[in-house]
A tleap script that builds the chain and sets N, CA, C and O, in Angstrom:
source leaprc.protein.ff14SB
mol = sequence {
  NMET TYR THR GLU ARG LEU ALA VAL THR LYS
  VAL ALA ALA ASP VAL ILE GLU ILE LEU LYS
  LYS GLU HIE GLY ILE LEU VAL PHE ASN GLN
  SER GLY GLY CYS CYS ASP GLY THR ALA PRO
  MET CYS TYR CYS ALA SER ASP PHE HIE VAL
  PRO SER ARG ASN VAL LYS LEU GLY GLU ILE
  CYS GLY VAL GLU PHE PHE ILE ASP LYS ASP
  GLN PHE GLU TYR PHE LYS HIE SER HIE ILE
  THR ILE ASP VAL ARG LYS GLU THR ALA PHE
  GLY ASN SER PHE SER LEU GLU ILE ASP LEU
  GLY TYR GLN PHE ILE THR VAL SER ARG ILE
  PHE THR ASP GLU GLU TYR GLY ASN LEU GLU
  ILE CLYS
}
set mol.1.N position { 53.910 -103.439 -31.565 }
set mol.1.CA position { 53.921 -102.005 -31.339 }
set mol.1.C position { 52.509 -101.551 -30.967 }
set mol.1.O position { 51.532 -101.910 -31.624 }
set mol.2.N position { 52.427 -100.766 -29.915 }
set mol.2.CA position { 51.137 -100.282 -29.436 }
set mol.2.C position { 50.673 -99.052 -30.209 }
set mol.2.O position { 51.480 -98.258 -30.694 }
set mol.3.N position { 49.374 -98.917 -30.310 }
set mol.3.CA position { 48.762 -97.725 -30.882 }
set mol.3.C position { 48.789 -96.624 -29.839 }
set mol.3.O position { 48.392 -96.839 -28.694 }
set mol.4.N position { 49.248 -95.462 -30.223 }
set mol.4.CA position { 49.233 -94.294 -29.337 }
set mol.4.C position { 47.831 -93.696 -29.320 }
set mol.4.O position { 47.165 -93.637 -30.354 }
set mol.5.N position { 47.390 -93.260 -28.166 }
set mol.5.CA position { 46.081 -92.613 -28.029 }
set mol.5.C position { 46.155 -91.113 -28.299 }
set mol.5.O position { 45.135 -90.460 -28.524 }
set mol.6.N position { 47.364 -90.579 -28.274 }
set mol.6.CA position { 47.537 -89.129 -28.227 }
set mol.6.C position { 48.617 -88.680 -29.193 }
set mol.6.O position { 49.656 -89.326 -29.324 }
set mol.7.N position { 48.361 -87.561 -29.873 }
set mol.7.CA position { 49.344 -86.941 -30.754 }
set mol.7.C position { 49.251 -85.427 -30.580 }
set mol.7.O position { 48.359 -84.923 -29.897 }
set mol.8.N position { 50.171 -84.720 -31.198 }
set mol.8.CA position { 50.192 -83.266 -31.110 }
set mol.8.C position { 50.605 -82.694 -32.462 }
set mol.8.O position { 51.480 -83.246 -33.129 }
set mol.9.N position { 49.981 -81.593 -32.866 }
set mol.9.CA position { 50.374 -80.937 -34.113 }
set mol.9.C position { 51.669 -80.173 -33.901 }
set mol.9.O position { 52.065 -79.907 -32.767 }
set mol.10.N position { 52.320 -79.825 -34.989 }
set mol.10.CA position { 53.578 -79.074 -34.931 }
set mol.10.C position { 53.357 -77.718 -34.263 }
set mol.10.O position { 54.161 -77.304 -33.428 }
set mol.11.N position { 52.294 -77.036 -34.617 }
set mol.11.CA position { 52.032 -75.708 -34.037 }
set mol.11.C position { 51.800 -75.822 -32.536 }
set mol.11.O position { 52.330 -75.019 -31.767 }
set mol.12.N position { 51.013 -76.811 -32.106 }
set mol.12.CA position { 50.773 -77.001 -30.675 }
set mol.12.C position { 52.067 -77.383 -29.965 }
set mol.12.O position { 52.311 -76.934 -28.845 }
set mol.13.N position { 52.906 -78.211 -30.605 }
set mol.13.CA position { 54.186 -78.594 -30.011 }
set mol.13.C position { 55.079 -77.371 -29.822 }
set mol.13.O position { 55.773 -77.258 -28.812 }
set mol.14.N position { 55.064 -76.460 -30.787 }
set mol.14.CA position { 55.858 -75.230 -30.666 }
set mol.14.C position { 55.389 -74.400 -29.471 }
set mol.14.O position { 56.208 -73.866 -28.724 }
set mol.15.N position { 54.073 -74.292 -29.292 }
set mol.15.CA position { 53.521 -73.546 -28.153 }
set mol.15.C position { 53.916 -74.226 -26.841 }
set mol.15.O position { 54.287 -73.551 -25.881 }
set mol.16.N position { 53.840 -75.552 -26.797 }
set mol.16.CA position { 54.224 -76.288 -25.587 }
set mol.16.C position { 55.692 -76.027 -25.245 }
set mol.16.O position { 56.029 -75.817 -24.080 }
set mol.17.N position { 56.555 -76.040 -26.244 }
set mol.17.CA position { 57.990 -75.800 -25.990 }
set mol.17.C position { 58.227 -74.391 -25.439 }
set mol.17.O position { 59.067 -74.210 -24.558 }
set mol.18.N position { 57.509 -73.411 -25.939 }
set mol.18.CA position { 57.611 -72.040 -25.401 }
set mol.18.C position { 57.176 -72.037 -23.937 }
set mol.18.O position { 57.842 -71.444 -23.088 }
set mol.19.N position { 56.063 -72.698 -23.647 }
set mol.19.CA position { 55.546 -72.745 -22.269 }
set mol.19.C position { 56.508 -73.473 -21.337 }
set mol.19.O position { 56.667 -73.073 -20.184 }
set mol.20.N position { 57.146 -74.528 -21.813 }
set mol.20.CA position { 58.109 -75.262 -20.991 }
set mol.20.C position { 59.303 -74.370 -20.636 }
set mol.20.O position { 59.783 -74.387 -19.502 }
set mol.21.N position { 59.774 -73.598 -21.606 }
set mol.21.CA position { 60.903 -72.686 -21.343 }
set mol.21.C position { 60.514 -71.612 -20.339 }
set mol.21.O position { 61.320 -71.229 -19.491 }
set mol.22.N position { 59.294 -71.131 -20.430 }
set mol.22.CA position { 58.832 -70.048 -19.561 }
set mol.22.C position { 58.405 -70.536 -18.171 }
set mol.22.O position { 58.621 -69.843 -17.178 }
set mol.23.N position { 57.796 -71.731 -18.101 }
set mol.23.CA position { 57.170 -72.170 -16.845 }
set mol.23.C position { 57.769 -73.433 -16.233 }
set mol.23.O position { 57.435 -73.772 -15.098 }
set mol.24.N position { 58.633 -74.132 -16.943 }
set mol.24.CA position { 59.220 -75.357 -16.404 }
set mol.24.C position { 58.345 -76.571 -16.665 }
set mol.24.O position { 57.757 -76.699 -17.739 }
set mol.25.N position { 58.256 -77.458 -15.691 }
set mol.25.CA position { 57.519 -78.707 -15.850 }
set mol.25.C position { 56.016 -78.413 -15.927 }
set mol.25.O position { 55.463 -77.686 -15.103 }
set mol.26.N position { 55.378 -78.999 -16.940 }
set mol.26.CA position { 53.961 -78.757 -17.201 }
set mol.26.C position { 53.158 -80.044 -17.055 }
set mol.26.O position { 53.718 -81.138 -16.984 }
set mol.27.N position { 51.853 -79.895 -17.012 }
set mol.27.CA position { 50.925 -81.031 -17.036 }
set mol.27.C position { 49.666 -80.587 -17.781 }
set mol.27.O position { 49.229 -79.443 -17.663 }
set mol.28.N position { 49.092 -81.518 -18.553 }
set mol.28.CA position { 47.819 -81.283 -19.222 }
set mol.28.C position { 46.730 -82.048 -18.499 }
set mol.28.O position { 46.949 -83.154 -18.005 }
set mol.29.N position { 45.547 -81.441 -18.443 }
set mol.29.CA position { 44.386 -82.115 -17.895 }
set mol.29.C position { 43.168 -81.714 -18.722 }
set mol.29.O position { 42.950 -80.535 -19.002 }
set mol.30.N position { 42.384 -82.713 -19.105 }
set mol.30.CA position { 41.120 -82.448 -19.781 }
set mol.30.C position { 40.025 -82.957 -18.869 }
set mol.30.O position { 39.883 -84.162 -18.661 }
set mol.31.N position { 39.257 -82.035 -18.330 }
set mol.31.CA position { 38.259 -82.406 -17.327 }
set mol.31.C position { 36.972 -82.884 -17.991 }
set mol.31.O position { 36.875 -82.986 -19.214 }
set mol.32.N position { 36.005 -83.167 -17.155 }
set mol.32.CA position { 34.729 -83.672 -17.639 }
set mol.32.C position { 33.715 -82.596 -17.932 }
set mol.32.O position { 32.575 -82.912 -18.270 }
set mol.33.N position { 34.079 -81.353 -17.817 }
set mol.33.CA position { 33.149 -80.283 -18.137 }
set mol.33.C position { 32.756 -79.479 -16.920 }
set mol.33.O position { 33.539 -79.352 -15.979 }
set mol.34.N position { 31.570 -78.940 -16.926 }
set mol.34.CA position { 31.043 -78.083 -15.870 }
set mol.34.C position { 31.920 -76.847 -15.735 }
set mol.34.O position { 32.147 -76.147 -16.722 }
set mol.35.N position { 32.409 -76.569 -14.556 }
set mol.35.CA position { 33.175 -75.338 -14.298 }
set mol.35.C position { 34.488 -75.286 -15.068 }
set mol.35.O position { 34.924 -74.209 -15.475 }
set mol.36.N position { 35.128 -76.448 -15.274 }
set mol.36.CA position { 36.425 -76.493 -15.948 }
set mol.36.C position { 36.315 -76.532 -17.465 }
set mol.36.O position { 37.320 -76.345 -18.151 }
set mol.37.N position { 35.138 -76.767 -18.004 }
set mol.37.CA position { 35.003 -76.938 -19.440 }
set mol.37.C position { 35.586 -78.272 -19.869 }
set mol.37.O position { 35.963 -79.085 -19.025 }
set mol.38.N position { 35.665 -78.505 -21.177 }
set mol.38.CA position { 36.202 -79.765 -21.671 }
set mol.38.C position { 37.448 -79.586 -22.522 }
set mol.38.O position { 37.957 -80.566 -23.066 }
set mol.39.N position { 37.952 -78.377 -22.654 }
set mol.39.CA position { 39.169 -78.139 -23.428 }
set mol.39.C position { 40.376 -78.655 -22.655 }
set mol.39.O position { 40.369 -78.655 -21.424 }
set mol.40.N position { 41.410 -79.093 -23.364 }
set mol.40.CA position { 42.633 -79.483 -22.670 }
set mol.40.C position { 43.269 -78.249 -22.029 }
set mol.40.O position { 43.409 -77.205 -22.666 }
set mol.41.N position { 43.644 -78.385 -20.784 }
set mol.41.CA position { 44.216 -77.261 -20.037 }
set mol.41.C position { 45.659 -77.581 -19.680 }
set mol.41.O position { 45.966 -78.693 -19.251 }
set mol.42.N position { 46.537 -76.613 -19.855 }
set mol.42.CA position { 47.955 -76.767 -19.551 }
set mol.42.C position { 48.287 -75.934 -18.317 }
set mol.42.O position { 47.993 -74.740 -18.253 }
set mol.43.N position { 48.909 -76.593 -17.338 }
set mol.43.CA position { 49.253 -75.942 -16.078 }
set mol.43.C position { 50.724 -76.189 -15.739 }
set mol.43.O position { 51.336 -77.128 -16.248 }
set mol.44.N position { 51.276 -75.353 -14.889 }
set mol.44.CA position { 52.551 -75.676 -14.248 }
set mol.44.C position { 52.272 -76.889 -13.364 }
set mol.44.O position { 51.284 -76.915 -12.631 }
set mol.45.N position { 53.139 -77.880 -13.435 }
set mol.45.CA position { 52.903 -79.103 -12.665 }
set mol.45.C position { 52.811 -78.814 -11.175 }
set mol.45.O position { 52.081 -79.501 -10.460 }
set mol.46.N position { 53.532 -77.816 -10.699 }
set mol.46.CA position { 53.511 -77.485 -9.272 }
set mol.46.C position { 52.231 -76.772 -8.847 }
set mol.46.O position { 51.953 -76.658 -7.654 }
set mol.47.N position { 51.451 -76.291 -9.815 }
set mol.47.CA position { 50.227 -75.540 -9.515 }
set mol.47.C position { 48.954 -76.363 -9.667 }
set mol.47.O position { 47.862 -75.867 -9.389 }
set mol.48.N position { 49.081 -77.616 -10.105 }
set mol.48.CA position { 47.881 -78.403 -10.380 }
set mol.48.C position { 48.035 -79.811 -9.824 }
set mol.48.O position { 49.018 -80.499 -10.099 }
set mol.49.N position { 47.055 -80.225 -9.042 }
set mol.49.CA position { 47.000 -81.588 -8.528 }
set mol.49.C position { 46.077 -82.391 -9.436 }
set mol.49.O position { 44.891 -82.083 -9.553 }
set mol.50.N position { 46.625 -83.423 -10.080 }
set mol.50.CA position { 45.818 -84.259 -10.966 }
set mol.50.C position { 44.888 -85.121 -10.112 }
set mol.50.O position { 45.361 -85.863 -9.252 }
set mol.51.N position { 43.581 -85.038 -10.332 }
set mol.51.CA position { 42.649 -85.872 -9.564 }
set mol.51.C position { 42.971 -87.357 -9.733 }
set mol.51.O position { 43.313 -87.798 -10.830 }
set mol.52.N position { 42.863 -88.114 -8.665 }
set mol.52.CA position { 43.230 -89.533 -8.688 }
set mol.52.C position { 42.352 -90.352 -9.628 }
set mol.52.O position { 42.765 -91.421 -10.078 }
set mol.53.N position { 41.166 -89.876 -9.927 }
set mol.53.CA position { 40.267 -90.609 -10.826 }
set mol.53.C position { 40.630 -90.428 -12.298 }
set mol.53.O position { 40.112 -91.144 -13.154 }
set mol.54.N position { 41.504 -89.490 -12.595 }
set mol.54.CA position { 41.837 -89.218 -13.992 }
set mol.54.C position { 42.729 -90.299 -14.581 }
set mol.54.O position { 43.465 -90.975 -13.863 }
set mol.55.N position { 42.653 -90.453 -15.898 }
set mol.55.CA position { 43.389 -91.467 -16.647 }
set mol.55.C position { 44.517 -90.776 -17.405 }
set mol.55.O position { 44.307 -89.742 -18.040 }
set mol.56.N position { 45.723 -91.356 -17.333 }
set mol.56.CA position { 46.829 -90.811 -18.125 }
set mol.56.C position { 46.728 -91.368 -19.537 }
set mol.56.O position { 46.841 -92.575 -19.750 }
set mol.57.N position { 46.511 -90.460 -20.517 }
set mol.57.CA position { 46.412 -90.871 -21.913 }
set mol.57.C position { 47.781 -91.070 -22.537 }
set mol.57.O position { 47.939 -91.874 -23.456 }
set mol.58.N position { 48.763 -90.344 -22.043 }
set mol.58.CA position { 50.100 -90.412 -22.610 }
set mol.58.C position { 50.849 -89.137 -22.324 }
set mol.58.O position { 50.566 -88.429 -21.357 }
set mol.59.N position { 51.820 -88.851 -23.191 }
set mol.59.CA position { 52.605 -87.627 -23.076 }
set mol.59.C position { 52.724 -86.978 -24.444 }
set mol.59.O position { 52.784 -87.654 -25.470 }
set mol.60.N position { 52.756 -85.659 -24.434 }
set mol.60.CA position { 53.049 -84.904 -25.645 }
set mol.60.C position { 54.173 -83.942 -25.306 }
set mol.60.O position { 54.102 -83.197 -24.329 }
set mol.61.N position { 55.202 -83.969 -26.121 }
set mol.61.CA position { 56.378 -83.113 -25.903 }
set mol.61.C position { 56.965 -83.319 -24.503 }
set mol.61.O position { 57.483 -82.379 -23.901 }
set mol.62.N position { 56.883 -84.537 -23.991 }
set mol.62.CA position { 57.405 -84.826 -22.659 }
set mol.62.C position { 56.530 -84.347 -21.522 }
set mol.62.O position { 56.962 -84.342 -20.370 }
set mol.63.N position { 55.304 -83.943 -21.825 }
set mol.63.CA position { 54.369 -83.434 -20.820 }
set mol.63.C position { 53.249 -84.464 -20.645 }
set mol.63.O position { 52.617 -84.873 -21.619 }
set mol.64.N position { 53.010 -84.876 -19.402 }
set mol.64.CA position { 51.942 -85.839 -19.132 }
set mol.64.C position { 50.580 -85.232 -19.455 }
set mol.64.O position { 50.329 -84.053 -19.206 }
set mol.65.N position { 49.704 -86.073 -20.019 }
set mol.65.CA position { 48.366 -85.644 -20.405 }
set mol.65.C position { 47.353 -86.560 -19.734 }
set mol.65.O position { 47.353 -87.770 -19.959 }
set mol.66.N position { 46.493 -85.979 -18.910 }
set mol.66.CA position { 45.465 -86.719 -18.180 }
set mol.66.C position { 44.090 -86.295 -18.663 }
set mol.66.O position { 43.895 -85.181 -19.148 }
set mol.67.N position { 43.138 -87.216 -18.518 }
set mol.67.CA position { 41.758 -86.932 -18.895 }
set mol.67.C position { 40.840 -87.489 -17.804 }
set mol.67.O position { 41.106 -88.540 -17.221 }
set mol.68.N position { 39.777 -86.773 -17.552 }
set mol.68.CA position { 38.773 -87.204 -16.583 }
set mol.68.C position { 38.263 -88.595 -16.953 }
set mol.68.O position { 38.097 -88.907 -18.132 }
set mol.69.N position { 38.017 -89.422 -15.950 }
set mol.69.CA position { 37.568 -90.803 -16.169 }
set mol.69.C position { 36.316 -90.864 -17.049 }
set mol.69.O position { 36.231 -91.706 -17.943 }
set mol.70.N position { 35.356 -89.989 -16.805 }
set mol.70.CA position { 34.137 -89.980 -17.612 }
set mol.70.C position { 34.424 -89.551 -19.048 }
set mol.70.O position { 33.842 -90.095 -19.987 }
set mol.71.N position { 35.319 -88.577 -19.222 }
set mol.71.CA position { 35.718 -88.162 -20.564 }
set mol.71.C position { 36.442 -89.298 -21.278 }
set mol.71.O position { 36.261 -89.501 -22.478 }
set mol.72.N position { 37.272 -90.045 -20.527 }
set mol.72.CA position { 37.969 -91.189 -21.117 }
set mol.72.C position { 36.967 -92.202 -21.666 }
set mol.72.O position { 37.166 -92.744 -22.754 }
set mol.73.N position { 35.896 -92.460 -20.926 }
set mol.73.CA position { 34.871 -93.391 -21.403 }
set mol.73.C position { 34.297 -92.922 -22.741 }
set mol.73.O position { 34.000 -93.731 -23.621 }
set mol.74.N position { 34.147 -91.621 -22.878 }
set mol.74.CA position { 33.629 -91.050 -24.122 }
set mol.74.C position { 34.649 -91.179 -25.257 }
set mol.74.O position { 34.280 -91.453 -26.398 }
set mol.75.N position { 35.939 -90.980 -24.937 }
set mol.75.CA position { 37.001 -90.954 -25.940 }
set mol.75.C position { 37.776 -92.263 -26.076 }
set mol.75.O position { 38.728 -92.313 -26.855 }
set mol.76.N position { 37.415 -93.318 -25.359 }
set mol.76.CA position { 38.259 -94.520 -25.331 }
set mol.76.C position { 38.374 -95.217 -26.681 }
set mol.76.O position { 39.285 -96.023 -26.874 }
set mol.77.N position { 37.495 -94.935 -27.598 }
set mol.77.CA position { 37.570 -95.522 -28.940 }
set mol.77.C position { 38.146 -94.524 -29.953 }
set mol.77.O position { 38.051 -94.729 -31.163 }
set mol.78.N position { 38.749 -93.431 -29.435 }
set mol.78.CA position { 39.206 -92.357 -30.310 }
set mol.78.C position { 40.686 -92.052 -30.138 }
set mol.78.O position { 41.251 -92.161 -29.049 }
set mol.79.N position { 41.288 -91.667 -31.254 }
set mol.79.CA position { 42.636 -91.109 -31.222 }
set mol.79.C position { 42.466 -89.603 -31.047 }
set mol.79.O position { 41.634 -88.987 -31.712 }
set mol.80.N position { 43.252 -89.015 -30.154 }
set mol.80.CA position { 43.138 -87.586 -29.865 }
set mol.80.C position { 44.401 -86.876 -30.331 }
set mol.80.O position { 45.515 -87.308 -30.034 }
set mol.81.N position { 44.217 -85.798 -31.053 }
set mol.81.CA position { 45.322 -84.922 -31.442 }
set mol.81.C position { 45.092 -83.576 -30.771 }
set mol.81.O position { 44.010 -82.997 -30.863 }
set mol.82.N position { 46.128 -83.089 -30.095 }
set mol.82.CA position { 46.063 -81.772 -29.470 }
set mol.82.C position { 46.577 -80.747 -30.464 }
set mol.82.O position { 47.671 -80.881 -31.013 }
set mol.83.N position { 45.777 -79.733 -30.682 }
set mol.83.CA position { 46.107 -78.653 -31.609 }
set mol.83.C position { 45.892 -77.336 -30.876 }
set mol.83.O position { 45.516 -77.334 -29.704 }
set mol.84.N position { 46.125 -76.228 -31.549 }
set mol.84.CA position { 45.834 -74.908 -30.984 }
set mol.84.C position { 45.090 -74.087 -32.015 }
set mol.84.O position { 45.182 -74.324 -33.219 }
set mol.85.N position { 44.352 -73.120 -31.509 }
set mol.85.CA position { 43.734 -72.129 -32.383 }
set mol.85.C position { 44.072 -70.765 -31.816 }
set mol.85.O position { 44.307 -70.618 -30.616 }
set mol.86.N position { 44.093 -69.776 -32.680 }
set mol.86.CA position { 44.304 -68.406 -32.237 }
set mol.86.C position { 43.107 -68.004 -31.394 }
set mol.86.O position { 41.962 -68.252 -31.771 }
set mol.87.N position { 43.369 -67.390 -30.268 }
set mol.87.CA position { 42.304 -66.989 -29.343 }
set mol.87.C position { 42.380 -65.482 -29.167 }
set mol.87.O position { 43.384 -64.954 -28.689 }
set mol.88.N position { 41.324 -64.797 -29.552 }
set mol.88.CA position { 41.324 -63.338 -29.431 }
set mol.88.C position { 40.578 -62.851 -28.199 }
set mol.88.O position { 40.754 -61.707 -27.780 }
set mol.89.N position { 39.746 -63.707 -27.615 }
set mol.89.CA position { 38.998 -63.333 -26.409 }
set mol.89.C position { 39.733 -63.894 -25.189 }
set mol.89.O position { 39.459 -65.010 -24.747 }
set mol.90.N position { 40.660 -63.114 -24.658 }
set mol.90.CA position { 41.470 -63.572 -23.535 }
set mol.90.C position { 40.673 -63.588 -22.237 }
set mol.90.O position { 39.640 -62.928 -22.120 }
set mol.91.N position { 41.160 -64.343 -21.274 }
set mol.91.CA position { 40.573 -64.337 -19.951 }
set mol.91.C position { 39.528 -65.403 -19.719 }
set mol.91.O position { 38.905 -65.429 -18.658 }
set mol.92.N position { 39.318 -66.289 -20.688 }
set mol.92.CA position { 38.299 -67.308 -20.545 }
set mol.92.C position { 38.850 -68.641 -20.052 }
set mol.92.O position { 38.127 -69.636 -20.010 }
set mol.93.N position { 40.124 -68.665 -19.682 }
set mol.93.CA position { 40.759 -69.923 -19.312 }
set mol.93.C position { 41.925 -69.662 -18.370 }
set mol.93.O position { 42.547 -68.600 -18.406 }
set mol.94.N position { 42.215 -70.664 -17.513 }
set mol.94.CA position { 43.396 -70.609 -16.668 }
set mol.94.C position { 44.570 -71.317 -17.316 }
set mol.94.O position { 45.656 -71.365 -16.738 }
set mol.95.N position { 44.373 -71.867 -18.500 }
set mol.95.CA position { 45.422 -72.590 -19.200 }
set mol.95.C position { 46.507 -71.614 -19.652 }
set mol.95.O position { 46.212 -70.497 -20.079 }
set mol.96.N position { 47.755 -72.046 -19.554 }
set mol.96.CA position { 48.905 -71.155 -19.756 }
set mol.96.C position { 49.017 -70.552 -21.150 }
set mol.96.O position { 49.528 -69.442 -21.294 }
set mol.97.N position { 48.556 -71.250 -22.172 }
set mol.97.CA position { 48.742 -70.766 -23.544 }
set mol.97.C position { 47.903 -69.540 -23.865 }
set mol.97.O position { 48.180 -68.850 -24.845 }
set mol.98.N position { 46.893 -69.255 -23.072 }
set mol.98.CA position { 46.012 -68.108 -23.322 }
set mol.98.C position { 46.803 -66.801 -23.389 }
set mol.98.O position { 46.507 -65.934 -24.211 }
set mol.99.N position { 47.812 -66.663 -22.519 }
set mol.99.CA position { 48.624 -65.446 -22.518 }
set mol.99.C position { 49.441 -65.282 -23.798 }
set mol.99.O position { 49.895 -64.181 -24.108 }
set mol.100.N position { 49.630 -66.378 -24.545 }
set mol.100.CA position { 50.352 -66.313 -25.821 }
set mol.100.C position { 49.407 -66.077 -27.002 }
set mol.100.O position { 49.853 -65.960 -28.143 }
set mol.101.N position { 48.100 -66.009 -26.723 }
set mol.101.CA position { 47.120 -65.782 -27.782 }
set mol.101.C position { 46.618 -67.048 -28.441 }
set mol.101.O position { 46.133 -67.007 -29.572 }
set mol.102.N position { 46.728 -68.183 -27.745 }
set mol.102.CA position { 46.279 -69.467 -28.273 }
set mol.102.C position { 45.358 -70.150 -27.282 }
set mol.102.O position { 45.292 -69.784 -26.109 }
set mol.103.N position { 44.641 -71.158 -27.786 }
set mol.103.CA position { 43.882 -72.053 -26.927 }
set mol.103.C position { 44.082 -73.470 -27.456 }
set mol.103.O position { 43.887 -73.729 -28.643 }
set mol.104.N position { 44.473 -74.386 -26.565 }
set mol.104.CA position { 44.589 -75.783 -26.957 }
set mol.104.C position { 43.206 -76.351 -27.234 }
set mol.104.O position { 42.241 -76.033 -26.540 }
set mol.105.N position { 43.121 -77.192 -28.255 }
set mol.105.CA position { 41.866 -77.844 -28.598 }
set mol.105.C position { 42.122 -79.338 -28.829 }
set mol.105.O position { 43.244 -79.756 -29.113 }
set mol.106.N position { 41.063 -80.119 -28.701 }
set mol.106.CA position { 41.116 -81.553 -28.931 }
set mol.106.C position { 40.462 -81.859 -30.271 }
set mol.106.O position { 39.338 -81.434 -30.539 }
set mol.107.N position { 41.183 -82.606 -31.114 }
set mol.107.CA position { 40.642 -83.091 -32.379 }
set mol.107.C position { 40.669 -84.612 -32.278 }
set mol.107.O position { 41.716 -85.195 -31.998 }
set mol.108.N position { 39.537 -85.252 -32.501 }
set mol.108.CA position { 39.499 -86.705 -32.322 }
set mol.108.C position { 38.961 -87.397 -33.559 }
set mol.108.O position { 38.249 -86.816 -34.378 }
set mol.109.N position { 39.333 -88.669 -33.658 }
set mol.109.CA position { 38.804 -89.547 -34.699 }
set mol.109.C position { 38.708 -90.952 -34.111 }
set mol.109.O position { 39.453 -91.297 -33.194 }
set mol.110.N position { 37.806 -91.746 -34.629 }
set mol.110.CA position { 37.630 -93.125 -34.162 }
set mol.110.C position { 38.815 -93.967 -34.649 }
set mol.110.O position { 39.259 -93.819 -35.788 }
set mol.111.N position { 39.328 -94.855 -33.777 }
set mol.111.CA position { 40.387 -95.772 -34.165 }
set mol.111.C position { 39.895 -96.724 -35.253 }
set mol.111.O position { 38.716 -97.077 -35.299 }
set mol.112.N position { 40.813 -97.134 -36.127 }
set mol.112.CA position { 40.501 -98.221 -37.044 }
set mol.112.C position { 40.468 -99.512 -36.219 }
set mol.112.O position { 40.938 -99.528 -35.081 }
set mol.113.N position { 39.925 -100.580 -36.775 }
set mol.113.CA position { 39.899 -101.865 -36.075 }
set mol.113.C position { 41.316 -102.319 -35.724 }
set mol.113.O position { 41.558 -102.831 -34.631 }
set mol.114.N position { 42.250 -102.127 -36.659 }
set mol.114.CA position { 43.637 -102.525 -36.407 }
set mol.114.C position { 44.248 -101.705 -35.273 }
set mol.114.O position { 44.891 -102.254 -34.378 }
set mol.115.N position { 44.047 -100.396 -35.315 }
set mol.115.CA position { 44.572 -99.537 -34.235 }
set mol.115.C position { 43.983 -99.938 -32.887 }
set mol.115.O position { 44.703 -100.050 -31.895 }
set mol.116.N position { 42.668 -100.152 -32.859 }
set mol.116.CA position { 42.015 -100.517 -31.609 }
set mol.116.C position { 42.564 -101.841 -31.054 }
set mol.116.O position { 42.740 -101.996 -29.845 }
set mol.117.N position { 42.824 -102.771 -31.944 }
set mol.117.CA position { 43.382 -104.048 -31.540 }
set mol.117.C position { 44.783 -103.937 -30.962 }
set mol.117.O position { 45.213 -104.808 -30.205 }
set mol.118.N position { 45.498 -102.872 -31.312 }
set mol.118.CA position { 46.865 -102.665 -30.828 }
set mol.118.C position { 46.974 -101.709 -29.646 }
set mol.118.O position { 48.080 -101.324 -29.268 }
set mol.119.N position { 45.859 -101.323 -29.063 }
set mol.119.CA position { 45.896 -100.449 -27.886 }
set mol.119.C position { 46.449 -101.200 -26.691 }
set mol.119.O position { 46.144 -102.374 -26.486 }
set mol.120.N position { 47.269 -100.511 -25.900 }
set mol.120.CA position { 47.799 -101.126 -24.684 }
set mol.120.C position { 46.711 -101.269 -23.626 }
set mol.120.O position { 46.597 -102.308 -22.977 }
set mol.121.N position { 45.910 -100.209 -23.459 }
set mol.121.CA position { 44.807 -100.214 -22.486 }
set mol.121.C position { 43.535 -99.899 -23.259 }
set mol.121.O position { 43.453 -98.871 -23.932 }
set mol.122.N position { 42.546 -100.774 -23.165 }
set mol.122.CA position { 41.307 -100.568 -23.947 }
set mol.122.C position { 40.197 -100.035 -23.104 }
set mol.122.O position { 39.095 -99.808 -23.604 }
savepdb mol mol.pdb
quit
């Protein structure tokens, strides 16, 4: 059995399900920073072209999750959990959850030796 690189909290999963009902097929992308920032961003799949250099980390709630190649190098030894926080300062993101009063966040921890040994892609 392979170690999963990606997980999602119950609250974040609930927000994703609301977004799926409202917007249809979604995609997550976590860029390398600069203009896009480094927070995980949720888009309508039809509105976002995933850069070819990005790495697919997995899926959460049936939604593909990609990360910038450079960010992957930083996180390749980490398990990532996608969570949300209440966001009161709207307008700082193009990510879909902002309109619901949330912002997706990344929570990471280093893999144990056993988990790392069971990764499909290292």
